[in-house]
Structures are given as C-alpha cells and as structure tokens.
C-alpha positions in Angstrom: 21.6 24.5 12.8 21.0 23.4 9.3 24.0 22.4 7.1 24.7 23.1 3.5 24.6 20.0 1.4 28.1 19.6 -0.2 28.2 15.9 -1.4 29.1 15.5 -5.0 28.0 12.9 -7.6 30.1 9.8 -7.9 30.7 7.5 -10.8 29.4 3.9 -10.4 33.0 2.7 -9.8 33.5 5.4 -7.2 30.3 4.4 -5.5 31.4 0.8 -5.4 34.9 1.7 -4.1 33.3 3.8 -1.4 31.2 0.8 -0.2 34.3 -1.4 -0.2 36.2 1.2 1.8 33.5 1.1 4.4 33.8 -2.7 4.8 31.3 -4.1 2.3 32.3 -7.4 0.6 31.7 -7.5 -3.1 31.9 -10.9 -4.7 31.2 -9.9 -8.3 32.3 -6.4 -9.1 30.9 -6.3 -12.7 27.5 -7.5 -11.5 27.6 -4.9 -8.6 28.4 -2.1 -11.1 25.5 -3.3 -13.2 23.2 -3.2 -10.2 24.3 0.3 -9.3 23.7 1.4 -12.9 20.2 -0.1 -13.1 18.8 0.1 -9.5 20.9 3.1 -8.2 23.0 3.5 -5.1 20.5 5.6 -3.3 17.6 3.0 -3.7 19.9 0.1 -2.7 21.1 2.1 0.4 17.7 1.5 2.0 18.6 -2.3 2.0 22.2 -2.1 3.3 21.2 0.5 5.9 20.4 -2.4 8.4 24.0 -3.7 8.0 25.6 -0.4 9.2 27.4 -0.3 12.6 26.3 1.8 15.5 28.2 3.4 18.3 26.9 2.0 21.6 26.9 5.5 23.0 25.3 7.7 21.9 23.8 5.1 19.6 25.0 6.9 16.5 24.8 5.3 13.1 28.2 4.8 11.5 29.3 4.7 7.8 31.0 1.4 8.4 29.3 -2.0 7.8 29.1 -5.0 10.0 31.9 -7.5 9.3 31.1 -9.8 6.5 28.4 -7.6 5.0 28.0 -8.5 1.3 26.7 -6.3 -1.5 24.7 -9.2 -2.8 22.7 -9.4 0.5 21.4 -5.9 -0.1 20.5 -6.8 -3.7 18.8 -10.0 -2.5 16.6 -7.9 0.0 15.8 -5.5 -2.8 14.7 -8.3 -5.1 12.6 -9.8 -2.4 10.9 -6.4 -1.7 10.3 -5.9 -5.4 8.4 -9.3 -5.6 6.6 -8.5 -2.4 5.4 -5.2 -3.9 4.1 -7.0 -7.0 2.1 -9.4 -4.9 0.7 -6.6 -2.6 -0.2 -4.6 -5.7 -2.0 -7.6 -7.1 -4.1 -8.0 -3.9 -4.8 -4.3 -3.8 -6.0 -4.4 -7.4 -8.4 -7.2 -6.8 -9.7 -5.5 -3.6 -10.0 -2.1 -5.3 -12.0 -3.5 -8.2 -14.3 -5.3 -5.8 -14.8 -2.1 -3.8 -15.4 0.0 -6.9 -18.1 -2.5 -8.0 -19.9 -2.6 -4.6 -19.9 1.1 -4.2 -21.2 1.6 -7.7 -23.9 -1.1 -7.3 -25.1 0.1 -4.0 -25.3 3.8 -4.8 -26.7 3.2 -8.3 -29.3 0.8 -7.2 -30.3 2.8 -4.1 -30.2 6.4 -5.5 -30.0 6.2 -9.3 -27.4 6.5 -12.0 -26.2 9.9 -10.9 -26.3 9.3 -7.2 -22.9 10.9 -6.6 -24.3 14.2 -7.8 -26.8 14.3 -5.0 -25.2 16.1 -2.0 -28.0 15.0 0.3 -26.7 11.4 0.4 -23.4 12.6 1.8 -22.7 13.7 5.4 -23.5 17.4 5.9 -19.9 18.2 6.8 -18.6 16.5 3.7 -17.3 18.9 1.1 -19.3 17.4 -1.7 -18.7 20.2 -4.2 -14.9 20.0 -3.9 -15.0 16.2 -4.2 -17.3 16.4 -7.2 -15.1 18.9 -9.0 -12.1 16.6 -8.4 -13.7 13.5 -9.8 -15.2 15.4 -12.8 -11.6 16.6 -13.6 -10.5 13.0 -13.5 -13.3 12.1 -15.9 -12.2 14.8 -18.3 -8.7 13.5 -18.2 -9.7 9.9 -19.0 -8.9 8.6 -22.5 -11.1 5.5 -22.1 -13.2 4.7 -25.2 -16.5 4.5 -23.1 -15.9 8.0 -21.7 -15.3 9.4 -25.2 -18.5 7.6 -26.4 -20.5 9.0 -23.6 -19.2 12.5 -24.1 -20.1 12.4 -27.8 -23.6 11.0 -27.3 -25.1 12.3 -24.1 -25.7 15.7 -22.5 -24.2 16.7 -19.2 -20.6 15.6 -19.5 -18.4 15.4 -17.4 -21.3 14.1 -15.2 -21.5 10.4 -16.0 -23.3 7.4 -14.3 -21.9 6.1 -11.1 -20.9 2.8 -12.6 -18.8 4.6 -15.2 -17.4 7.1 -12.7 -16.0 4.4 -10.4 -14.1 2.9 -13.3 -12.0 6.0 -13.9 -11.5 7.9 -10.6 -8.5 7.3 -8.5 -8.5 5.0 -5.5 -8.0 8.1 -3.3 -11.2 9.7 -4.7 -13.0 6.4 -4.2 -11.9 6.3 -0.6 -13.0 9.9 0.0 -16.4 9.1 -1.6 -16.9 6.3 0.9 -15.8 8.4 3.8 -18.3 11.1 2.9 -21.3 8.8 2.8 -23.8 8.8 5.7 -24.4 6.1 8.2 -27.2 7.3 10.5 -29.2 4.5 12.2 -31.8 7.0 13.6 -32.6 8.2 10.1 -32.4 4.7 8.6 -29.5 5.7 6.4 -27.0 2.8 6.4 -25.1 3.2 3.2 -21.6 2.7 4.7 -22.7 -0.3 6.6 -24.4 -1.9 3.5 -21.1 -1.7 1.6 -18.8 -2.7 4.5 -21.0 -5.7 5.4 -20.0 -7.3 2.1 -16.5 -7.5 3.5 -17.6 -8.6 7.0 -16.2 -5.3 8.4 -17.5 -2.5 10.6 -18.1 0.5 8.4 -15.6 2.6 10.4 -12.9 -0.1 10.0 -13.7 -0.4 6.3 -13.2 3.3 5.7 -10.0 3.3 7.6 -8.6 0.3 5.7 -9.5 2.0 2.3 -7.5 5.0 3.4 -4.5 2.9 4.4 -4.6 0.7 1.3 -4.6 3.9 -0.9 -1.3 4.9 0.8 0.1 1.4 0.3 -0.9 1.4 -3.3 1.0 4.6 -3.8 4.1 3.2 -2.2 3.9 0.2 -4.6 3.2 2.4 -7.6 6.3 4.4 -6.9 8.4 1.2 -6.4 9.2 2.3 -2.9 10.3 0.0 -0.1 7.8 -2.1 1.9 10.3 -4.3 3.8 11.5 -2.7 7.0 9.3 0.3 6.5 7.5 2.1 9.3 4.2 3.0 7.9 3.4 6.8 7.9 -0.3 6.1 7.4 -1.3 3.1 9.5 -4.8 1.6 10.1 -6.5 1.9 13.5 -6.0 -1.3 15.4 -9.1 -3.5 15.1 -10.7 -4.1 18.4 -11.4 -7.7 17.7 -9.2 -10.2 19.6 -7.4 -11.7 16.6 -6.3 -8.2 15.6 -4.8 -7.2 18.9 -1.5 -7.9 20.7 -0.1 -10.4 21.4 -1.8 -12.4 18.6 -1.3 -9.7 16.0 1.8 -7.5 16.1 1.7 -3.7 15.9 0.0 -2.0 12.9 3.0 0.0 11.7 4.7 -2.7 9.5 3.8 -4.6 6.4 2.6 -7.8 8.1 -0.5 -6.0 9.4 -1.2 -4.9 5.8 -0.8 -8.5 4.6 -3.4 -9.6 7.1 -5.8 -6.8 5.9 -5.4 -8.0 2.3 -5.9 -11.6 3.3 -9.2 -10.7 5.0 -10.3 -8.6 2.1 -9.5 -11.2 -0.5 -11.1 -13.9 1.5 -14.5 -12.1 1.3 -13.8 -11.4 -2.3 -13.5 -15.1 -3.0 -10.0 -15.2 -4.5 -7.3 -15.0 -1.9 -6.0 -18.6 -1.2 -3.7 -18.7 -4.2 -2.4 -15.2 -3.3 -1.7 -16.3 0.3 0.2 -19.3 -1.0 2.4 -17.1 -3.2 3.1 -14.8 -0.2 4.0 -17.9 1.9 6.5 -19.1 -0.7 8.0 -15.6 -0.9 8.4 -14.7 2.7 9.3 -18.0 4.2 13.0 -17.8 3.3 13.1 -14.3 4.7 11.4 -15.3 8.0 14.1 -17.9 8.6 16.5 -15.0 9.3 15.2 -13.5 12.5 16.5 -9.9 11.8 14.6 -9.8 8.5 11.5 -11.3 10.0 11.4 -8.7 12.8 11.9 -6.0 10.2 8.5 -6.9 8.8 7.0 -7.5 12.3 6.1 -11.1 11.3 5.5 -13.4 14.3 7.4 -16.7 14.4 4.2 -18.8 13.9 2.8 -16.5 11.2 1.4 -19.4 9.1 -0.9 -20.3 12.0 -2.2 -16.8 12.6 -6.0 -17.1 12.8 -6.5 -14.4 10.1 -3.9 -15.8 7.8 -4.4 -19.5 7.8 
C-alpha cells in the first residue's frame, strides 16, 4: 500500500537539530549550517547513510546514527566524491575526444565526408533514419562558429561532414553510432573492429564500454554520487583473466570503471599522470576498510595488473 508523503520542509537549523537528535556529533555548528545551505541536506544524506544503525532483525534501517558519527565525516566523504568525479570526468573527456577522432577518421577516410548519411554502412536492423534525425537536431542546436559558417556557405545543412558532426553530437549519439556500424567478417566489413583495435579491445567490449561511460559521464555531469554507488548500467565482465574474479572485483562499483578508464587512457597515451592523481586521492579512503569496500577496491589495488 502506497503512503501519502507528509514530510514538511525544515529550516537549516531544524535540519541540524534533527541530525543531532538522532545521535550525530557536530563539532562546528556554523560550518555545518553553511554546508547544509550550500550542499543541501538531501545530497549529504547519501554520505551519512552508511553511518545509520540497523535492527539485527528484520535488518531494518533506523534513523539513529552509530555512536560517535560526526557531521564532518559525511562532508569529508562528499568532498572526496566531488574530487573523484572531477578526475573521472577528466578521463572520460580525454577518452571521448579520442573516440570521436577515431570514428570520424575511420568513417571519413573509408566512406567519405558524409559517411554517416549512408544507411548501407550500418547494420540492417539499425534505425538509421531515427539516429540521423537526432544528430541533425543536435547540429541545428549547436552555436559553434564552424557550424554557423558551414550553414551560411554550403548547401545541405544540417547535413555536415563526419569530422564536424562528431564534434557537436552527444556522447550518447556517438555511442549509438558505433553500435549501429557493421562488423561482418564474411562480407569483409570490419568497421567496428578497425576502431576498437586502436584501443586494444574486442569490438563488442568497446561498444559496451562506450555505453557504460556515457552513463558514468551523465552521473558526473549531474554531480551525482560515485562513491558507494551500485551502477545501474554496468559493463559486461571482460572474459580476459585480469578482468575476472578474484583478480578484479565485480563490475557494479566505481573501481571497475577506474580500471576501464586506465585502460582507455593507456592506449590514448596520456594516462599515467591521471592514475597518479587517482592514487593520491583514494589512498586515504582505502585505509578505512568500510570506505574501500564501498568502492569495491581490493586491498592490493596499486598492484592490480591493469592499474599499475
């Protein structure tokens, strides 16, 4: 039976008083009020959720906090997660730009400037007309100078060359484009393989990773939580030994994504400094077992064959 939502809005002071009444320790009340005013109670609640007590039976989550829980601990986890998102977004940006470049180069060199308009290079079951309409709508929405220049000089707009198109469409549209390409060895069509090979990946794995990274990118763009998050869209587990249990943990937490990005950046030629930044950020967190497990990071993560 569904319930009517009856909770009312609280002032920042009332929010803080409610947390204290539930057992949370607040060292600096003025700073805590500032945090509630600038980050929000609801956003921070995702980080103090792990401190809430449970009944042993029937394992029900309680409103009370574990003894000694500090408001500042939740803020510290939030700040860690914010910096993690920035680094993940940085890696996705580098990866995304490389993928855009390689798709544009391969399709343009193989099939011509307007390769994407040619439905025959895509799989027969791919809804090419729907995808093409979507990306042309994205082109029309673009305010980039080179798009305006093209529109004012050449016929056929919003149809533009593939190397321009891949600069303005969304990562989601780019991922869909790759998924729609053909890879038929009998017919000698190996477009997916040609692109994926540049990242030392099987073409099916590459497409799967693009889809997953699009989802992770959206999480970061909306400033949502990565730490202690069970991924709603997760990559298929790679069949290679280094990607399987027990060497690599499950694929539903952020560490698996960090490994994906490490691999992608390695073949993009610019991942070592990024990996060092990640090391510095997560090392203090991994010293606390509960926080390390929340990200599914193994104890010897620095020695992981994909990471090191």
